[in-house]
C-alpha positions as CSV (number, residue, x, y, z in Angstrom):
1,M,0.0,0.0,0.0
2,A,1.2,3.5,-0.8
3,K,2.6,5.6,2.0
4,R,1.2,9.0,2.9
5,L,3.8,11.8,2.9
6,Q,4.6,12.8,6.5
7,R,5.3,16.1,8.2
8,A,9.1,16.0,7.6
9,F,8.5,16.0,3.8
10,Y,6.7,19.4,4.0
11,Q,9.0,21.0,6.6
12,R,11.7,21.7,4.1
13,D,12.3,24.6,1.8
14,V,9.6,25.1,-0.9
15,L,12.2,24.9,-3.6
16,E,13.0,21.3,-2.5
17,V,9.3,20.3,-2.0
18,A,7.7,21.7,-5.1
19,P,9.6,19.6,-7.7
20,Q,9.5,16.5,-5.4
21,L,5.7,16.7,-5.4
22,L,5.7,15.9,-9.2
23,G,4.8,12.3,-9.8
24,Q,3.2,11.8,-6.4
25,H,-0.5,11.0,-5.9
26,L,-3.0,13.4,-4.6
27,V,-5.8,11.4,-2.9
28,R,-9.2,12.7,-2.2
29,V,-12.0,10.9,-0.4
30,G,-15.4,12.5,-1.2
31,P,-18.3,13.1,1.1
32,E,-19.9,9.8,-0.1
33,G,-16.7,7.9,0.7
34,T,-15.4,7.4,-2.8
35,R,-11.7,7.6,-3.2
36,A,-10.0,9.3,-6.2
37,T,-6.3,9.4,-6.9
38,Y,-4.6,12.0,-9.2
39,L,-1.1,12.3,-10.5
40,I,0.6,15.6,-9.7
41,T,2.2,17.0,-12.9
42,E,2.8,20.7,-12.3
43,T,3.6,22.9,-9.3
44,E,4.8,26.4,-8.5
45,A,6.9,27.6,-5.5
46,Y,6.2,30.8,-3.5
47,R,8.9,31.6,-1.1
48,G,8.3,33.9,1.8
49,E,7.9,37.5,2.6
50,E,10.8,38.6,0.3
51,D,9.1,36.9,-2.8
52,L,6.9,39.7,-4.2
53,A,4.7,37.1,-6.0
54,C,4.0,35.4,-2.6
55,H,0.9,36.5,-0.7
56,A,3.1,36.6,2.4
57,S,5.0,39.5,1.0
58,K,2.1,41.7,2.2
59,G,2.6,40.4,5.7
60,R,0.6,38.3,8.0
61,T,-3.1,38.6,7.4
62,P,-6.2,36.5,8.2
63,R,-5.9,35.2,4.6
64,T,-2.3,34.2,4.9
65,E,-2.3,33.0,8.6
66,V,-1.9,29.3,7.7
67,M,1.2,30.1,5.7
68,F,3.0,31.1,8.9
69,G,2.3,27.7,10.5
70,E,3.9,24.3,10.1
71,G,4.3,22.7,6.7
72,G,1.7,20.2,5.5
73,H,-1.4,22.3,5.8
74,L,-3.5,23.6,2.8
75,Y,-3.6,27.3,1.9
76,M,-6.8,28.0,-0.1
77,Y,-7.7,31.2,-1.8
78,L,-10.2,32.4,-4.3
79,I,-9.3,34.3,-7.5
80,Y,-11.6,36.1,-9.9
81,G,-14.4,35.3,-7.5
82,M,-14.7,31.8,-8.9
83,Y,-11.6,29.7,-8.9
84,W,-10.1,28.1,-5.7
85,M,-6.4,27.8,-5.7
86,M,-5.0,24.9,-3.6
87,N,-1.5,25.2,-2.1
88,V,0.4,23.3,0.5
89,V,2.4,25.2,3.1
90,T,6.1,24.2,3.4
91,G,9.0,25.0,5.7
92,A,9.1,25.8,9.4
93,P,6.6,27.9,11.3
94,E,7.1,31.7,10.8
95,T,8.7,31.1,7.3
96,P,5.7,31.5,5.0
97,Q,6.2,29.4,1.9
98,A,3.7,27.4,-0.2
99,V,3.5,25.2,-3.3
100,L,0.6,25.9,-5.7
101,F,-0.8,22.8,-7.3
102,R,-1.0,23.9,-11.0
103,G,-1.7,20.6,-12.8
104,L,-2.8,17.0,-12.5
105,R,-2.7,14.4,-15.3
106,E,-6.5,14.7,-15.3
107,A,-6.7,18.6,-15.1
108,D,-4.5,21.3,-16.6
109,G,-4.6,24.5,-14.6
110,P,-5.1,25.2,-10.9
111,G,-8.8,26.3,-11.2
112,K,-9.8,23.2,-13.1
113,L,-7.7,21.1,-10.7
114,S,-9.6,22.4,-7.6
115,R,-13.0,21.8,-9.3
116,L,-12.0,18.3,-10.3
117,V,-10.7,17.4,-6.8
118,G,-13.6,19.1,-5.1
119,V,-11.8,21.5,-2.8
120,D,-12.8,25.0,-1.7
121,R,-12.6,27.4,1.3
122,G,-13.6,24.5,3.6
123,F,-10.2,23.0,3.0
124,Y,-8.3,26.0,4.3
125,G,-5.9,24.8,6.9
126,E,-6.6,21.1,6.3
127,D,-3.6,19.0,7.5
128,L,-2.4,16.6,4.7
129,V,-0.6,14.5,7.3
130,S,-3.7,13.6,9.3
131,S,-6.8,14.4,7.1
132,D,-9.2,11.6,6.3
133,R,-10.4,13.4,3.2
134,I,-7.3,14.6,1.4
135,W,-3.5,13.7,1.4
136,I,-0.5,13.0,-0.8
137,E,0.9,9.5,-1.2
138,E,4.5,8.7,-2.2
139,T,4.8,6.8,-5.5
140,N,8.6,6.2,-5.2
141,T,9.2,7.9,-8.5
142,R,11.3,10.9,-9.3
143,P,10.2,12.0,-12.8
144,E,12.1,14.2,-15.1
145,Y,10.8,17.8,-15.1
146,S,11.4,21.2,-16.6
147,A,11.6,24.5,-14.6
148,G,10.4,27.9,-15.9
149,P,8.9,31.2,-14.8
150,R,5.7,31.2,-12.8
151,V,2.4,32.1,-14.5
152,G,0.3,35.2,-14.0
153,I,2.5,37.2,-11.7
154,N,3.6,40.1,-13.8
155,Y,2.6,42.4,-10.9
156,A,5.7,41.1,-9.0
157,A,8.2,42.5,-11.5
158,D,11.7,41.2,-11.9
159,P,13.5,39.3,-10.6
160,W,10.4,37.6,-9.0
161,K,8.3,37.1,-12.1
162,S,11.3,35.5,-13.9
163,K,12.4,33.0,-11.2
164,P,12.3,29.5,-12.6
165,W,10.0,28.3,-9.8
166,R,7.3,26.5,-11.9
167,F,8.0,22.8,-12.2
168,L,6.4,20.7,-15.0
169,M,6.7,16.9,-15.2
170,L,8.0,16.0,-18.7
171,D,6.1,12.8,-19.2
172,S,2.7,13.0,-17.6
173,K,0.8,10.9,-20.0
174,P,-0.3,7.4,-19.0
């Protein structure tokens, strides 16, 4: 049986965690008890208060509070009034970092991903280590990937908008 990722995995720097999430399985148990497993194919790293593309760059707010906690909890936020973005907090407490889930084999794009998986504001702060409704399982694979600039963050300007902190699995087809 596959092993759930534990706290130590998430308590590392976001630039280590984000590419290592590629090829792992996101598991979601729905309200009716059905289990769905998805292959993680794309992630983006957001690294603390100095990263002007990271929400934590504006300081600690009710919205970003979970980012200042321990790694392994979900950070959810709404964009355009309709798309939930799912992130996992990484690093140690008081070092706000998070990985945005950008793609699954079954869904390309973070808005489509959240809709497919069935996550929303109710998952804010969910602990991937102990949750009975969502977690990530180790697949014992380390796929090849490419790195490039993050998407949709032109407001952050350089050097932040050009950091190669978007990670895309090269072979995500079955």
